NUVEXSE-809302 format. One record per residue: residue in one letter; x, y, z of N, C-alpha, C in turn. Coordinates in pm, whole numbers, plus 50000, padded with zeros to 5 digits. Atoms other than C-alpha are relative to their C-alpha. Layout:
REM residues N
AXYZXYZXYZ/...
REM end
This chain:
REM residues 178
M500834988050000500005000050000500865012550000/G499164988250007502775024149919500475004150138/G499564995049870503925046150208498845004750085/F501184995049930500375052650324499714991850125/S500425006949878499505044350683498595004550039/N501304994549966496335065150698498944994849903/E501025006150087493435044650560498965010149954/K500984989950040491175074950556500495007249873/E499434993650119493525090950300499904990849879/I500105009650110493565059450088498554999649949/I501415000550039489765057850089499585013149933/K500274987250065489615094850004500494999649854/L499485001450137491805087349699499134990549919/Q500835009750071489685057049608498675006149956/L501334994550027486385076049626500045013749931/G499894986750059487695109549506499345010850082/R500614990149910486225127449807500244995950145/D499865002949858486395129950184498884991050049/I501035007749930484525105750405500075004350147/E500034994949863483455120250739499764988950103/N500385010749907482225087950893501224992750054/D499045009749949484275066351122499694986949932/F500225012550070484725032250968501044989650038/T499025010849992486474998850976500024993249863/V499895007250127487764980350672499544985750025/V500515013649983485854947550632500514990549893/R499455008750105487464934950312501075007549922/R498874994550075490744940650132500284991349878/C499575007550118492054930549793501334993050033/S498725007049982495134908749751501175009650018/W498934990149995497214940549727499965008050130/G500074993749868496144951950077499135012350008/Y500834987949999493854980449976498564996750042/P501415002149964490344984650120499144998149875/Q501015001850104487554971449900498635004050054/C501294997349938484674975550145500225004250144/I499924995349862484214994350471498634999050068/K501204999249918481684993250754500045013750066/S500044986149958480675028850835499215001750130/S500794996749882479445044151158498605004049955/L501404997150033475675048551165499555014050041/I500264986249960475815082951326501255008049966/T498884991350035477995110351180499595014450027/N500304986249961478085145251326498595001250057/G501324999949937474935136651524498844996549908/K501065003050097473005127151210500004985249964/P500105014150040471705092651117500614997849861/F499405003850127473605075550837499664985349976/P500515013750009471685044350729500804990249913/T499215009150083474265030350483501144994450084/L499025006449913476325005550684501284996249924/F498835004650076478634991050415500185008449874/W499644992050118480425011050145501034992549919/L499015005150092482274998749843500995011349973/T499004989550023485575017849807500944997049884/C499065004250105487544998249545499655006449866/P500294993650128487805018949225499704990149888/L500255009950105487924987849008498584994450013/L501355005449980484754973049162498945010549968/L500944989250030482995006649139499815001349849/K500054999050146483855008148768499294987949939/E500615012250053482834971948701498485000150023/I501434999849968479484976648872499275010949922/S500604989450081478815009348693499714995049859/K500235005950133479174990148365498714991850000/L501225008249990476464965848481498765008850011/E501154990949987474164994248583499675006749867/E500224993850132474655010948244499314990449904/K500625010150087473564978348079498594996150046/G501385002549956470264978548274499854988850101/M500055011249905471134952548539499055002750116/I500924997249888469084970548807498594995849963/K501355003950044465864966248607499874984849989/T500005014750010466774929848539499834993750137/I500075005649864467244923048910498665003350064/E501324996549945464084942049009498924991249940/S500945009150064462184920848759500094986050064/R499825013049935463664889648916499385000050139/L500614999049867462584901749260498484998449990/E501455001050021459014904849125499564985849965/N500415012850057458994870848960500594987550064/D499355011449937461204848549175499815001050152/E500384999149858459664843149519501174996750093/N498875003849915462754825849664501085010850002/F499024989250009465054853549542499535011850085/M500574989149921462734879549697500094997150150/K499915003749858462594860550028501435001550052/A498604998949960466394858950039500425014750011/Y499694985749997466594896249965499395006650124/V500654994749879464104904850242500774995350124/K499205005349888466134882650475501325007950015/A498784992049995469274902450383499725013750063/H500394987349937467454934750477499854998150151/K500195002749857466494919150812501354997750069/E498675002549943470044906850874500765013150017/T499354986849992471324942050801499405008150113/K500694992849892468704957251033500444994750137/D499575006049874469654932851310501435004350037/L498634995549976473324942051272500035014650042/K500084985949963472464979051285499525001450144/E500514999449862470474973351606501094996450099/Q498895003849911473464955751762501005011450014/L499024989149997475774984351667499475012350073/L500604988349935473335010751796499774997950150/A500335003149860472734992952128500945006950099/S499034994149908475895007552282500095015249987/L499954985550021475265043052156498865007050073/S501034991849938473375070152338499455009449892/I500604992050107471095083352063498515001650027/S501444997649982467585097052040499204989449926/E500895009650064464615076251935499855002949851/W500144996850142464245095251606501254996049922/Q498765004150067467925088751522499994984849977/R500055014650007467495051951597499024995649891/N501025003850098464295049451391500435003449857/A499554996050133465835068251097500974989849940/I499045010150045468485041151078499364986349988/I500555013549994466545009851172498834997949905/E501215001850081463355016250973500284998649851/R499645001450141465225014950643500894987749983/G499225012050028466864985350478501425003149956/I498654998950054470164980850300500175013649933/G499724987250063471615014750213498915010450014/G501084990349980468565033250344498794997749913/I501125003250089466135015950105498714999050081/K501325000949937462475020550198499144989449934/D500835009350078460824999949923500854987749967/L499195012150016462174964449937499884993749861/K500085004950138461114958449576500975007749910/R499054991950074463724983849470501434996050038/V498605003649978467444977849437500835012350034/K499344987249980468585014549443501305000749919/C498775000750080472125006949322500714986850030/L499315012949983474304976449275501225001250090/H498814998149917477284991549456499704996750147/L500315002549859475564990849793499594985650024/Q500375014149986474204955749731501264991450011/L498745007549993477714942549665500725003050131/A499354996449873479104961749964499354992650117/N500745007249896476404946250183500434985350004/Y499555013950011477414911550060501464998550047/M498595000549961481134918750104500175002650149/G499974997449857480364930850456499564988250084/G500345012249927479174895950547498524996750005/I501445002650004475424897950483499704990349886/K500395009650105473844869350287499035006849904/N500794991950093472624893150019500044993349862/P500005007350127471524874049705500345008849880/I499664991050111471864904749482501505002649999/G498564997949991475364912349607500784987749955/E499335012450040476344875949562499934998149849/L500165001250146474954875549207500965009649929/I499124990050061476854907449120501464995650012/W498635004749978480074893449272500384989249898/K499735011150092479794862749050500065004449853/I500054996550142479124881448724500925011649959/I499084989250042481534911048737501234993749935/E498875005350076484414906548497501274999050083/L498804999949917487204915948739499625002650145/Q500284998149858487074912249117501135007450071/E498914991649950490444928649174500985002749887/C499064995750103493194945448979501044989149970/P498905009150033495754924748790501315005550056/P498754995549936499304926248934500755010949923/N499294990050079500554948048648499235013149986/D500814987950014497824974348683499125002050125/I500724998049873496864981249047499605014750011/I500544986350003494645012049039500405007850125/C499704992849876495225021149405501485003450013/D498584996550004499005019549360500195012949919/R499894988050083498635045249081499485012350074/L500574988749926496415067349298500955004950110/V499094996749891498825066149592501295006249945/N498764994750058501915071649374499795014249946/K500324986750052500265101549205499905010050114/F500194991249885499345116349544501355002950068/E498734998549929502835110649691501005008749924/K499044991950081504565129449403499825014550023/
REM end
C-alpha cells in the first residue's frame, strides 16, 4: 500500500472525496487496499443508514458498467417474479437491520435517530422491491450479509480485483505522493 498508513487518506483517493464517517475496513484486495468498509451509523449527530460502502475503484467501475447495461431493472424484475430470490433479499434486509440494532445498542442516541436508521433497509432503502444501486448491494454482501443480489453481482463482474501489472490504488497513491 505504498507509504500510506492513513486508511482514511487511501479511501479518500479511492472515492475521490472525503469521508466524514468513522469506519472499519471489512474486506481488502490481495494488494492490501480496502475494497469495502463498515461505516458508523451516526455522523456529526445525524443518522447515516448506509452501513457498508464499496471503496475499490475497480469494483465501482465494474458495477457501473452493469448498471449502464440495465442490470438494476433485470434484478428488480427477478425480485418480482422469483419468490425465493425475493425472500432471500428480504432476509438480507432483516440481517442488516439486526446488525444495525446491535451496533446502535451501545450508543446514546435519540429515538428519532434510531428509527431513521433501523426503519430502512440496506443502504437506506424504503421499498424492498427496489434495488437502488448495485454498489451498495455488493458492499452489503462483502460486509458479510447473505445478500443474494450482492452475491449475484460478485459472481458476474468481469474483474474482482486489479491484475498485478495494473493496480489502480498503487497509481492513485503514487500520484498523490509525488
